[in-house]
N, CA, C and O of each residue as an XYZ file, in Angstrom:
736
protein
N       0.598     -1.267     -0.076
C       0.061      0.188     -0.021
C       0.883      1.112     -0.063
O       1.978      1.059      0.495
N       0.365      2.312     -0.889
C       1.052      3.333     -1.144
C       0.805      4.537     -0.215
O      -0.255      4.970     -0.667
N       1.089      5.201      0.638
C       0.772      6.235      1.142
C      -0.096      7.393      0.452
O      -0.916      7.973      1.164
N       0.028      7.739     -0.806
C      -0.251      8.579     -1.292
C      -1.949      8.049     -1.903
O      -2.809      8.773     -2.404
N      -2.005      6.582     -1.645
C      -3.389      6.106     -2.136
C      -4.403      6.453     -0.582
O      -5.573      6.815     -0.704
N      -4.012      6.348      0.255
C      -4.786      6.081      1.541
C      -5.683      8.023      1.545
O      -5.105      9.089      1.330
N      -7.039      7.821      1.838
C      -7.359      9.045      1.906
C      -8.350      9.262      3.164
O      -8.653      8.386      3.975
N      -8.724     10.389      3.166
C      -9.443     10.674      4.649
C     -11.015     10.552      4.494
O     -11.697     10.582      5.519
N     -11.483     10.446      3.534
C     -12.730     10.398      3.222
C     -13.200      9.491      1.460
O     -12.689      9.907      0.421
N     -13.900      8.645      1.455
C     -13.745      7.305      0.395
C     -13.941      8.699     -0.966
O     -14.466      9.798     -0.788
N     -13.323      8.159     -2.274
C     -13.591      8.980     -3.219
C     -14.013      7.921     -4.513
O     -14.764      8.337     -5.395
N     -13.589      6.832     -4.543
C     -13.770      6.126     -5.343
C     -15.334      5.527     -5.298
O     -16.162      5.426     -4.393
N     -15.331      5.153     -6.832
C     -16.965      4.511     -7.203
C     -16.875      2.699     -6.782
O     -17.841      2.106     -6.302
N     -15.621      2.071     -7.058
C     -15.339      0.784     -7.385
C     -13.787      0.244     -6.784
O     -13.042      1.103     -6.314
N     -13.414     -0.951     -6.812
C     -12.022     -1.500     -6.410
C     -11.999     -0.927     -4.906
O     -12.893     -0.404     -4.239
N     -10.401     -1.268     -4.559
C     -10.222     -1.610     -3.129
C      -9.575      0.088     -2.768
O      -8.675      0.613     -3.423
N     -10.211      0.666     -1.705
C      -9.916      1.717     -1.454
C      -9.287      1.881      0.191
O      -9.687      1.076      1.032
N      -8.310      2.940      0.579
C      -7.772      2.612      1.690
C      -7.690      3.929      2.223
O      -6.911      4.811      1.863
N      -9.039      4.020      3.602
C      -9.030      5.203      4.466
C      -8.724      5.315      5.571
O      -9.028      4.469      6.412
N      -8.084      6.332      5.824
C      -7.558      6.581      7.320
C      -8.940      6.778      8.245
O      -9.816      7.621      8.052
N      -8.894      5.758      9.313
C     -10.435      6.339     10.375
C      -9.908      7.196     11.217
O      -8.784      7.656     11.017
N     -10.502      7.464     12.070
C     -10.557      8.774     12.875
C      -9.102      8.276     13.736
O      -8.172      9.043     13.984
N      -9.143      7.064     14.053
C      -7.913      6.969     15.321
C      -6.763      7.049     14.694
O      -5.849      7.305     15.477
N      -6.320      6.894     13.212
C      -5.087      6.620     12.290
C      -5.380      5.482     11.618
O      -4.972      5.438     10.457
N      -5.931      4.620     12.002
C      -6.007      2.951     11.389
C      -6.445      3.169     10.132
O      -7.231      4.046      9.772
N      -5.917      2.350      9.477
C      -6.145      2.214      7.868
C      -7.283      1.237      7.678
O      -7.018      0.056      7.906
N      -8.612      1.574      7.263
C      -9.623      0.289      6.790
C      -9.794      0.358      5.309
O      -9.342      1.266      4.610
N     -10.462     -0.641      4.891
C     -10.422     -0.937      3.238
C     -11.851     -0.932      3.063
O     -12.578     -1.397      3.941
N     -12.416     -0.332      1.757
C     -13.773     -0.272      1.368
C     -13.368     -0.990      0.425
O     -12.156     -0.928      0.219
N     -14.372     -2.111     -0.674
C     -14.579     -2.716     -1.787
C     -15.725     -3.326     -1.712
O     -16.327     -3.538     -0.659
N     -16.074     -3.627     -2.767
C     -17.264     -4.414     -3.006
C     -17.517     -5.905     -2.481
O     -16.534     -6.633     -2.343
N     -18.467     -6.264     -2.261
C     -18.430     -7.432     -1.669
C     -18.123     -8.477     -2.447
O     -18.567     -8.283     -3.579
N     -17.399     -9.792     -2.316
C     -17.331    -10.978     -2.799
C     -18.200    -11.859     -2.158
O     -18.565    -11.742     -0.988
N     -18.621    -12.984     -3.144
C     -19.154    -13.957     -2.679
C     -18.410    -14.849     -1.433
O     -19.038    -15.646     -0.736
N     -17.145    -14.605     -1.303
C     -16.313    -15.492     -0.190
C     -16.375    -14.663      1.050
O     -15.833    -15.031      2.092
N     -17.207    -13.254      0.908
C     -17.630    -12.591      2.139
C     -18.742    -13.107      2.790
O     -19.039    -12.696      3.912
N     -19.552    -14.168      2.080
C     -20.984    -14.321      2.525
C     -21.139    -14.528      4.279
O     -21.725    -13.825      5.103
N     -20.412    -15.702      4.430
C     -20.706    -16.274      5.763
C     -20.273    -15.282      6.674
O     -20.899    -15.415      7.726
N     -19.182    -14.012      6.733
C     -18.810    -13.305      7.442
C     -19.866    -12.431      7.374
O     -20.248    -12.055      8.482
N     -20.512    -11.948      6.355
C     -20.977    -10.491      6.517
C     -22.559    -10.942      7.085
O     -23.333    -10.062      7.461
N     -22.976    -12.497      7.108
C     -24.279    -12.908      7.292
C     -24.052    -12.954      9.077
O     -25.093    -12.905      9.733
N     -23.011    -13.027      9.679
C     -22.497    -13.400     10.776
C     -22.253    -11.853     11.078
O     -22.541    -11.631     12.254
N     -21.895    -10.911     10.528
C     -22.141     -9.540     11.323
C     -23.388     -8.796     11.616
O     -23.618     -7.984     12.512
N     -24.368     -9.384     10.382
C     -25.805     -9.232     10.321
C     -26.360     -9.742     11.483
O     -27.301     -9.102     11.954
N     -25.975    -10.808     12.092
C     -26.457    -11.435     13.110
C     -26.379    -11.223     14.303
O     -27.236    -11.166     15.185
N     -24.816    -11.051     14.301
C     -24.578    -10.116     15.647
C     -24.524     -8.837     16.031
O     -24.099     -8.506     17.139
N     -25.048     -7.823     14.943
C     -24.893     -6.657     15.821
C     -26.510     -6.005     14.918
O     -26.661     -4.790     15.041
N     -27.471     -6.651     14.197
C     -28.954     -6.306     14.242
C     -29.543     -6.785     14.398
O     -29.215     -7.870     13.915
N     -31.006     -6.911     15.096
C     -31.932     -7.613     15.420
C     -32.648     -8.170     14.064
O     -33.347     -9.183     14.100
N     -32.419     -7.421     12.848
C     -33.386     -7.972     11.878
C     -32.059     -8.727     10.870
O     -31.092     -8.264     10.266
N     -32.572     -9.998     11.059
C     -31.325    -10.710     10.217
C     -31.942    -11.529      8.635
O     -33.116    -11.888      8.548
N     -31.420    -11.630      8.038
C     -31.977    -12.163      6.509
C     -30.895    -13.697      6.255
O     -29.820    -13.978      6.785
N     -31.899    -14.622      5.012
C     -31.261    -15.328      5.093
C     -30.432    -15.352      4.308
O     -30.638    -14.510      3.433
N     -29.288    -16.086      4.123
C     -28.303    -16.289      2.964
C     -28.702    -16.083      1.609
O     -28.202    -15.113      1.038
N     -29.620    -16.910      0.894
C     -29.999    -16.128     -0.792
C     -30.494    -14.617     -0.453
O     -30.855    -14.015     -1.465
N     -30.565    -14.060      0.455
C     -30.987    -12.458      0.475
C     -29.985    -11.806     -0.016
O     -30.030    -11.150     -1.057
N     -28.835    -11.971      0.837
C     -27.695    -11.189      0.645
C     -27.188    -11.552     -0.792
O     -26.755    -10.590     -1.426
N     -27.159    -12.959     -1.514
C     -26.965    -13.421     -2.485
C     -27.520    -12.895     -3.859
O     -26.957    -13.001     -4.949
N     -28.871    -12.243     -3.564
C     -29.809    -12.241     -4.659
C     -29.325    -10.741     -4.580
O     -29.070    -10.386     -5.730
N     -29.069     -9.602     -3.579
C     -28.542     -8.305     -3.888
C     -27.331     -8.168     -4.295
O     -27.075     -7.325     -5.155
N     -26.364     -8.964     -3.759
C     -25.205     -9.011     -4.608
C     -25.191     -9.027     -5.995
O     -24.562     -8.240     -6.702
N     -26.114    -10.216     -6.484
C     -26.052    -10.700     -7.888
C     -26.610     -9.502     -8.598
O     -25.936     -9.051     -9.524
N     -27.922     -8.833     -8.247
C     -28.612     -7.920     -8.572
C     -27.739     -6.581     -8.553
O     -27.930     -6.005     -9.623
N     -26.863     -5.877     -7.750
C     -26.522     -4.999     -7.474
C     -25.027     -4.646     -7.130
O     -24.705     -3.553     -6.665
N     -24.308     -5.473     -7.348
C     -22.919     -5.548     -7.024
C     -22.362     -4.696     -6.769
O     -21.839     -4.682     -5.655
N     -22.186     -3.544     -7.673
C     -21.328     -2.266     -7.118
C     -21.877     -1.885     -5.901
O     -20.944     -1.433     -5.236
N     -22.931     -1.832     -5.255
C     -23.415     -1.038     -4.411
C     -23.892     -1.985     -3.277
O     -24.887     -1.750     -2.593
N     -23.114     -3.054     -3.140
C     -23.150     -4.132     -1.828
C     -21.414     -3.779     -1.188
O     -20.377     -4.245     -1.660
N     -21.506     -3.086     -0.323
C     -19.574     -2.669      0.474
C     -19.424     -3.230      1.560
O     -20.298     -3.373      2.416
N     -18.138     -3.647      1.622
C     -17.601     -4.254      2.734
C     -16.716     -3.134      3.419
O     -16.479     -2.095      2.804
N     -16.278     -3.330      4.568
C     -14.937     -2.825      5.183
C     -14.027     -3.789      5.836
O     -14.344     -4.551      6.749
N     -12.986     -3.693      5.338
C     -11.860     -4.644      6.034
C     -10.886     -3.860      7.116
O     -10.508     -2.781      6.661
N     -10.509     -4.083      8.127
C      -9.763     -3.588      9.212
C      -8.646     -4.728      9.567
O      -9.157     -5.643     10.212
N      -7.932     -4.820      9.436
C      -6.660     -5.524      9.465
C      -6.499     -6.646      8.994
O      -5.889     -7.595      9.487
N      -7.141     -6.559      7.847
C      -7.208     -7.821      7.081
C      -8.423     -8.801      7.140
O      -8.547     -9.861      6.527
N      -9.271     -8.226      7.992
C     -10.612     -9.159      8.574
C     -11.948     -8.146      7.961
O     -11.896     -6.916      7.950
N     -13.127     -8.968      7.466
C     -14.351     -8.243      6.898
C     -15.232     -7.556      8.339
O     -15.999     -8.312      8.934
N     -15.088     -6.335      8.754
C     -15.954     -5.858      9.835
C     -17.107     -5.128     10.062
O     -17.661     -4.780     11.105
N     -17.477     -4.889      8.392
C     -18.915     -4.142      8.198
C     -19.096     -4.466      6.694
O     -18.268     -4.865      5.875
N     -20.831     -4.092      6.520
C     -21.147     -4.367      5.206
C     -22.207     -3.186      5.023
O     -22.589     -2.485      5.960
N     -22.615     -3.061      3.766
C     -23.478     -2.010      3.530
C     -24.432     -2.824      2.370
O     -23.816     -2.810      1.304
N     -25.332     -3.309      2.282
C     -26.220     -3.823      1.283
C     -27.643     -3.098      0.617
O     -28.683     -2.988      1.267
N     -27.495     -2.663     -0.699
C     -28.634     -2.021     -1.056
C     -28.848     -2.680     -2.006
O     -28.239     -3.686     -2.372
N     -30.100     -1.955     -2.682
C     -30.540     -2.117     -3.951
C     -31.281     -0.710     -4.524
O     -31.606      0.264     -3.845
N     -31.439     -0.886     -5.888
C     -32.760      0.207     -6.472
C     -33.875     -0.424     -7.059
O     -34.023     -1.377     -7.824
N     -34.741      0.509     -6.392
C     -36.320      0.258     -6.763
C     -36.809      1.743     -7.270
O     -36.524      2.850     -6.812
N     -37.680      1.359     -8.423
C     -38.810      2.263     -8.998
C     -40.148      2.355     -8.366
O     -40.968      1.438     -8.371
N     -40.366      3.856     -7.664
C     -41.381      3.860     -6.806
C     -41.822      5.486     -7.089
O     -41.533      6.075     -8.131
N     -42.653      6.152     -5.847
C     -42.816      7.401     -5.608
C     -41.886      7.845     -4.720
O     -41.489      7.078     -3.843
N     -41.422      9.091     -4.813
C     -40.673     10.049     -4.308
C     -40.816     10.194     -3.153
O     -41.883     10.675     -2.772
N     -39.817      9.839     -2.206
C     -39.854     10.609     -0.970
C     -39.621     11.780     -1.063
O     -40.066     12.487     -0.159
N     -38.988     12.315     -1.971
C     -38.327     13.876     -1.850
C     -38.885     14.956     -2.777
O     -38.766     16.179     -2.709
N     -39.618     14.074     -3.788
C     -40.523     14.893     -4.826
C     -41.907     14.731     -4.601
O     -42.364     13.928     -5.415
N     -42.756     15.171     -3.822
C     -43.916     13.964     -3.856
C     -44.853     14.113     -5.159
O     -44.897     15.128     -5.855
N     -45.696     12.775     -5.403
C     -46.092     12.691     -6.538
C     -45.232     12.552     -7.842
O     -45.610     12.815     -8.984
N     -43.807     12.014     -7.389
C     -43.301     12.169     -8.841
C     -42.431     10.284     -9.027
O     -41.417      9.955     -8.412
N     -42.834      9.809     -9.539
C     -41.968      8.484    -10.046
C     -41.154      8.691    -10.402
O     -40.972      9.456    -11.349
N     -39.813      7.731     -9.416
C     -38.538      7.920     -9.428
C     -37.712      6.589     -9.102
O     -38.233      5.556     -8.683
N     -36.307      6.767     -9.364
C     -35.669      5.621     -9.412
C     -35.073      6.132     -7.699
O     -34.861      7.288     -7.334
N     -34.919      4.922     -6.918
C     -35.059      5.068     -5.402
C     -33.852      4.269     -4.971
O     -33.899      3.098     -5.348
N     -32.793      4.604     -4.282
C     -31.990      3.669     -3.854
C     -32.658      3.360     -2.784
O     -33.482      4.124     -2.281
N     -32.347      2.106     -2.286
C     -32.459      1.290     -0.536
C     -31.611      0.926      0.239
O     -31.322     -0.249      0.016
N     -30.948      1.439      1.214
C     -30.204      1.074      1.877
C     -31.003      0.043      3.006
O     -31.544      0.406      4.050
N     -30.912     -1.236      2.510
C     -31.361     -2.560      3.115
C     -30.810     -2.864      4.396
O     -31.642     -3.316      5.182
N     -29.714     -2.754      4.809
C     -29.100     -2.909      6.001
C     -27.387     -2.787      5.993
O     -26.630     -3.383      5.228
N     -27.018     -1.834      7.075
C     -25.668     -1.691      7.351
C     -25.173     -1.859      8.594
O     -25.761     -1.287      9.512
N     -24.148     -2.569      8.848
C     -23.802     -3.177     10.231
C     -22.339     -2.994     10.268
O     -21.760     -3.073      9.184
N     -21.711     -2.788     11.220
C     -20.348     -2.591     11.721
C     -20.213     -3.330     13.041
O     -20.990     -3.068     13.960
N     -19.042     -4.451     13.200
C     -18.853     -4.824     14.173
C     -18.283     -3.812     15.246
O     -17.467     -3.001     14.809
N     -18.630     -3.742     16.713
C     -18.510     -2.948     17.894
C     -17.151     -3.043     18.059
O     -16.810     -2.394     19.048
N     -16.131     -3.641     17.444
C     -14.871     -3.007     18.037
C     -14.007     -2.667     16.598
O     -12.791     -2.796     16.463
N     -15.105     -2.133     15.426
C     -14.744     -1.146     14.303
C     -15.396      0.113     14.496
O     -15.113      1.073     13.778
N     -16.173      0.178     15.328
C     -16.996      1.023     15.370
C     -16.535      2.545     15.803
O     -16.063      2.530     16.940
N     -16.543      3.675     15.285
C     -16.058      5.146     16.006
C     -15.278      5.187     15.295
O     -14.275      5.262     16.004
N     -14.817      5.197     13.818
C     -13.327      5.030     13.076
C     -13.982      5.573     11.790
O     -13.182      5.702     10.863
N     -14.974      5.844     11.583
C     -15.711      6.341      9.905
C     -16.084      5.130      9.346
O     -16.469      5.405      8.210
N     -16.192      3.757      9.561
C     -16.550      3.129      8.408
C     -17.887      3.239      7.886
O     -18.180      3.280      6.691
N     -18.769      3.287      8.976
C     -20.190      3.365      8.330
C     -20.496      4.794      7.466
O     -21.216      4.858      6.469
N     -19.860      5.784      8.018
C     -19.594      6.976      7.342
C     -19.638      6.723      5.540
O     -20.437      6.923      4.626
N     -18.136      6.115      5.727
C     -17.623      6.092      4.505
C     -18.798      5.040      3.481
O     -19.205      5.246      2.338
N     -19.067      4.013      4.332
C     -19.795      3.195      3.507
C     -20.842      3.517      2.921
O     -21.259      2.919      1.930
N     -21.463      4.600      3.504
C     -22.745      5.197      3.197
C     -22.581      6.272      1.913
O     -23.487      6.523      1.117
N     -21.401      6.780      1.886
C     -21.180      7.683      0.936
C     -20.838      6.723     -0.512
O     -21.462      6.895     -1.559
N     -19.754      5.716     -0.353
C     -19.751      4.615     -1.385
C     -20.850      4.002     -1.917
O     -21.025      3.882     -3.129
N     -21.681      3.563     -0.981
C     -23.046      2.904     -1.201
C     -23.952      3.902     -2.022
O     -24.740      3.496     -2.876
N     -23.819      4.973     -1.768
C     -24.908      6.277     -2.305
C     -24.319      6.597     -3.382
O     -25.049      6.843     -4.343
N     -22.958      6.686     -3.547
C     -22.559      6.790     -5.440
C     -22.726      5.791     -6.165
O     -23.223      5.902     -7.286
N     -22.317      4.564     -5.629
C     -22.660      3.382     -6.394
C     -24.141      3.478     -6.731
O     -24.346      3.305     -7.932
N     -25.198      3.700     -6.023
C     -26.527      3.506     -6.474
C     -27.097      4.569     -7.500
O     -28.022      4.394     -8.293
N     -26.266      5.819     -7.287
C     -26.503      6.747     -8.139
C     -26.014      6.796     -9.305
O     -26.746      7.272    -10.173
N     -24.590      6.309     -9.714
C     -23.834      6.525    -10.737
C     -23.766      5.000    -11.251
O     -23.058      5.077    -12.255
N     -24.084      3.846    -11.102
C     -24.372      2.987    -11.534
C     -25.658      1.980    -11.888
O     -25.802      0.968    -12.573
N     -26.513      2.815    -11.043
C     -27.751      2.160    -11.068
C     -28.814      3.059    -11.170
O     -29.939      2.626    -10.923
N     -28.632      4.567    -11.579
C     -29.540      5.606    -12.083
C     -30.160      5.912    -10.695
O     -31.311      6.215    -11.009
N     -30.087      6.001     -9.496
C     -31.134      6.404     -8.307
C     -30.916      8.472     -8.066
O     -30.027      9.314     -7.937
N     -31.491      8.427     -8.093
C     -31.986      9.566     -8.064
C     -32.044     10.610     -6.362
O     -31.569     11.671     -5.956
N     -32.739      9.742     -5.940
C     -32.673      9.788     -4.364
C     -32.645      8.290     -3.289
O     -32.909      7.165     -3.715
N     -32.330      8.550     -2.087
C     -31.986      7.505     -1.398
C     -32.781      7.528     -0.155
O     -32.905      8.566      0.496
N     -33.422      6.205      0.255
C     -33.883      6.035      1.693
C     -33.650      5.023      2.452
O     -32.978      4.071      2.056
N     -34.226      5.094      3.765
C     -33.806      3.824      4.648
C     -34.885      3.782      5.632
O     -35.614      4.772      5.691
N     -35.165      2.529      6.626
C     -35.882      2.705      7.758
C     -34.980      2.527      8.661
O     -34.088      1.720      8.399
N     -34.967      3.172      9.863
C     -34.216      3.066     11.082
C     -35.191      3.372     12.184
O     -36.142      4.152     12.236
N     -34.666      2.513     13.066
C     -35.518      2.439     14.241
C     -35.444      3.947     15.186
O     -34.370      4.540     15.277
N     -36.494      4.388     15.750
C     -36.932      5.439     16.329
C     -36.254      5.653     17.382
O     -36.222      6.832     17.737
N     -35.447      4.578     18.286
C     -34.815      4.244     19.348
C     -33.165      4.473     18.729
O     -32.315      5.062     19.397
N     -32.985      4.103     17.831
C     -31.263      4.121     17.348
C     -30.737      5.492     17.168
O     -30.535      5.761     15.984
N     -30.520      6.228     17.825
C     -30.188      7.620     17.842
C     -28.657      7.950     17.513
O     -28.211      8.976     17.000
N     -27.925      6.734     17.971
C     -26.218      7.037     17.029
C     -26.891      7.002     15.623
O     -26.944      8.122     15.116
N     -27.493      5.858     14.759
C     -27.738      5.788     13.703
C     -28.750      6.941     12.873
O     -28.810      6.969     11.643
N     -29.364      7.682     13.580
C     -29.801      8.552     13.069
C     -29.341      9.417     12.884
O     -29.584     10.009     11.832
N     -28.393      9.957     13.867
C     -27.231     11.158     14.103
C     -26.432     10.887     12.671
O     -26.140     11.826     11.930
N     -26.128      9.593     12.377
C     -25.118      9.202     11.022
C     -25.820     10.062      9.903
O     -25.438     11.029      9.245
N     -27.101      9.273      9.942
C     -27.988      9.652      8.451
C     -28.031     11.468      8.393
O     -27.887     12.136      7.369
N     -28.258     11.977      9.726
C     -28.677     13.470      9.857
C     -27.273     13.969      9.021
O     -27.294     14.505      7.913
N     -26.163     13.694      9.743
C     -24.704     13.876      9.181
C     -24.585     13.850      7.266
O     -24.094     14.723      6.549
N     -25.009     12.971      6.990
C     -24.954     12.560      5.368
C     -26.399     13.271      5.024
O     -26.931     12.788      4.025
N     -27.190     14.419      5.720
C     -28.062     14.942      4.928
C     -29.459     14.329      4.828
O     -30.444     14.843      4.299
N     -29.347     12.839      5.578
C     -30.844     12.570      5.571
C     -31.902     13.051      6.204
O     -31.708     13.258      7.401
N     -32.997     13.307      5.783
C     -34.200     13.983      6.710
C     -35.231     12.794      6.903
O     -35.322     11.835      6.136
N     -35.986     12.996      8.028
C     -37.045     12.083      8.529
C     -38.292     12.761      7.299
O     -38.694     13.912      7.127
N     -38.626     11.481      6.621
C     -39.815     12.129      5.612
C     -41.417     10.989      6.181
O     -42.526     11.140      5.668
N     -41.187     10.192      7.024
C     -42.277      9.508      7.546
C     -42.073      8.537      8.461
O     -40.920      8.134      8.617
N     -43.034      8.035      9.157
C     -43.208      7.326     10.230
C     -43.579      5.873      9.906
O     -44.567      5.816      9.174
N     -43.085      4.730     10.231
C     -44.040      3.657     10.257
C     -44.129      2.962     11.651
O     -43.285      2.503     12.421
N     -45.453      3.064     11.668
C     -45.605      2.268     13.028
C     -45.679      0.808     12.916
O     -46.263      0.098     12.098
N     -44.862      0.495     14.052
C     -44.886     -1.311     14.534
C     -44.036     -1.894     13.392
O     -44.091     -3.113     13.231
N     -43.149     -1.056     12.467
C     -42.124     -1.777     11.416
C     -41.736     -3.076     11.992
O     -42.304     -4.113     11.650
N     -40.644     -3.042     12.985
C     -40.042     -4.263     13.623
C     -40.864     -5.316     14.304
O     -41.895     -5.328     14.975
N     -40.032     -6.161     13.882
C     -40.634     -7.781     14.532
C     -41.204     -7.445     16.166
O     -42.272     -7.843     16.632
N     -40.358     -6.756     16.741
C     -40.450     -6.506     18.126
C     -41.699     -5.164     18.535
O     -42.087     -4.938     19.681
N     -42.128     -4.461     17.369
C     -42.989     -3.368     17.588
C     -42.263     -2.146     17.317
O     -42.892     -1.114     17.548
N     -41.666     -2.086     17.096
C     -41.160     -0.935     17.509
C     -40.993      0.053     16.079
O     -40.516     -0.432     15.054
N     -41.447      1.492     16.151
C     -41.685      1.774     14.947
C     -40.500      2.470     14.316
O     -39.504      2.754     14.981
N     -40.602      2.710     13.179
C     -39.218      2.723     12.469
C     -39.710      4.593     11.714
O     -40.865      4.967     11.509
N     -38.427      5.420     11.457
C     -39.058      6.264     10.566
C     -38.035      6.108      9.250
O     -36.912      5.688      8.975
N     -38.668      6.449      8.912
C     -37.980      6.410      6.744
C     -37.214      8.082      6.603
O     -37.510      9.259      6.807
N     -36.204      7.352      6.177
C     -35.095      8.781      6.086
C     -34.628      9.181      4.799
O     -34.085      8.164      4.368
N     -34.524     10.079      3.932
C     -34.466     10.085      2.599
C     -33.260     11.187      2.354
O     -32.598     11.791      3.198
N     -33.204     11.241      0.984
C     -32.044     12.227      0.681
C     -31.981     12.258     -0.840
O     -32.071     11.244     -1.532
N     -31.824     13.457     -1.300
C     -31.372     13.378     -2.737
C     -30.135     13.016     -2.756
O     -29.376     12.820     -1.807
N     -29.857     12.890     -4.467
C     -28.598     12.017     -4.843
C     -27.896     12.909     -5.376
O     -26.802     12.540     -5.804
N     -28.258     14.294     -5.523
C     -27.565     15.037     -6.578
C     -26.280     15.788     -6.648
O     -25.673     16.328     -7.572
N     -25.994     15.603     -4.959
C     -24.806     16.664     -4.580
C     -23.547     16.085     -3.838
O     -22.820     16.666     -3.032
N     -23.431     14.188     -4.533
C     -22.271     13.663     -4.025
C     -20.909     13.775     -4.360
O     -20.060     13.169     -3.706
């Protein structure tokens, strides 16, 4: 790794990218590979209450490979972001049909948090949804109690656009947060 290839914030659309984390540690952003499947499923089960079967991850990888991002720290996958692009009614421009990026799931292992991994995966994932798959906006669902995630999304210019009552299996409500993809 050449020092000149290390960024403070993601700039690439694809391939391996070296990012200097908040503590000075270097992490890697790259696209998911099928050999990452077991690790990503394990991260999902370890850090999120909403779990998906293996085929769900594979389906998103096959359909939107450039928008399925993983992060490595010390040679080990420690985070992932799984996205897709859909066609439907805009959350930003009411009454307008549009191509929407959908952040399906994002997770980072506890020992790799607070380095900027989720922030950088979000930026890279949003860029991929825009440039490779034509999304004009992006949205996600987040537990109303998940203050750290809500704060991260607000830092990335997401706004709360709706509330879904009882969205999660345990009955907790979800905010829908969205933002346009015009200024990435």
